C-alpha positions, 0 to 999 in steps of 0.5 A: 500500500503507497503512502501520501507523500509528506511535506513540513511547511514552515510559516503557514498561518498565513499567505504563501505557506497557508496557501501552499498547505492547503493546496498540496493537502488538496493534492493528496500530499501530507501536510505538516503545517506549522506557525509560531502561535499557538492560536494559529495552530488551532485555527489551522487544526480546525481547517483540516490540516495536520498542524503544529506550533513551531518557532523557528528561533527556538532550536529545542522547538525545531528539533521536537517538531522534526521528531514528532513529524518524524515519528508520526510518518514512521521516519519518512519527510519527502519535502521541507518548504522553508517559509517562515520569514518576515521583513525589517524595513529601515536603513543599514544605518537605523537597524540596531543590531538586535534587530538584525539578529532577529532578522537572521534568526527567523530568515535564515538561522532556523531554515538552516538548522531545520534543514540540517536536522531532516537531512538525516532522514531524507539521506536514510530514505535516499531522496527528497525535496528542499525547497526555500522560499526566497525573494526577488531581494535575494538578488536585487538589493533595494533601499530601505530593505537591508536586513531583509535583503542580507537574510535573503541573499545569505539564503540564496548563498546557503542553497547554492552551497547545499546543492553542491553538498547534495549532489547524488544523494538524490536530495534536491535543492530549489529557491522559490524567488517571489516578487510582489505577492498578496499576503501580510508581509506588509502589516508585519513588516510595518510592525517591525519598523515602528518597533525598532527604528526611530523614524521620526529622528532618522536622518531618513525621516522624510523617506521614511513617510514615503515608506509608512504611506506604502506599508499602510497602503490599502490594496496592492503596494506594487504593480504586478502583484499575484496572489499567493497561488502563484507560488503554490504553482512554482512549488508544485513544479519544484516538487513534481519535476523529475530535476527540479530547477535550482530557481523558480522565478514567481511575478514578472519583476522577478523574471524582469529583474533577474535578466536585468542584473545579468545584462546591465552594467552595475551603475544602470542597474543601481539607478533602476533599483534606486527608483523602484524602492 
C-alpha cells in the first residue's frame, strides 16, 4: 500500500505558507503545517490541516517538531518548505544589531537548522526535496530593506552550497523567488519598523514617510502583484519535476530583474533599483 508523500511547511499561518499547505493537501500530500502562535495552530487544525506549533527561532522547538513529524510518518519526510520569515524595513544605519539578529534568526538560521535536522531522514530514504522561499530581494537589493536583503542574499548562498554538497544523494534543493505577492507581509513589516526604527529622528525621516505610506496603503503596494497561488504553482513544479530547477522565479518583476541584473552594468542597475524602492 502506497503512502501519501509528506511535507513539512513553516510559516503556514497565512499568506504563502497557508496557501501552499492547503494546496498540497488538496493534491493528496500529507502536510505538516507549522506556525509560531498556538492560536494559529488551533485554527489550522480546525481547517483540517495536520498542524504543529513551531517557532523557528527556537532550537529545542525545531528538534521536537522534527521528532514528532518523523514519529508520525514512520521516519519518512519527502519534502521541506522553509517559508517562515518577515521583513525588517529601515535604512542600514538605523537598524539596531538586535533587530538584525532577529531578522537572521527567523529568515535564515531557523531554515538552516531545520534543514540540517531533516537531512538524515532524507539521506536514509535516498532522496527528498528542500524548498526555500527566497525573494526578488535575494538577488536584487533595494533601499530601506537592508536587513531583509541581507537575509535573503544569505539564503541564496546557503542553497547554492547545499546543492553542491548534496549532489548525487537524490536530495534536490530549490529556491522559490517571489516578487510582490498578496500576503500579510506589509502589516508584519510595519510592526517591525515601528518597533525597531526611530524613524522620526532619523536622517532618513522624509524618505520614511514614503515608506510608511507604502506599508499602510490599502490594496497592492506594487504593480504585478499576484495571489499566493502563484507561489503554490511554483512549489508544485519543484516537487513534481524529475530534475527540479535551482530557482523558480515568480511574478514578472522577478523575471525581469533577474535578466536585467545579468545584462546591465552595475551603475545602470543601481539607478533602476534606486527608482523602484
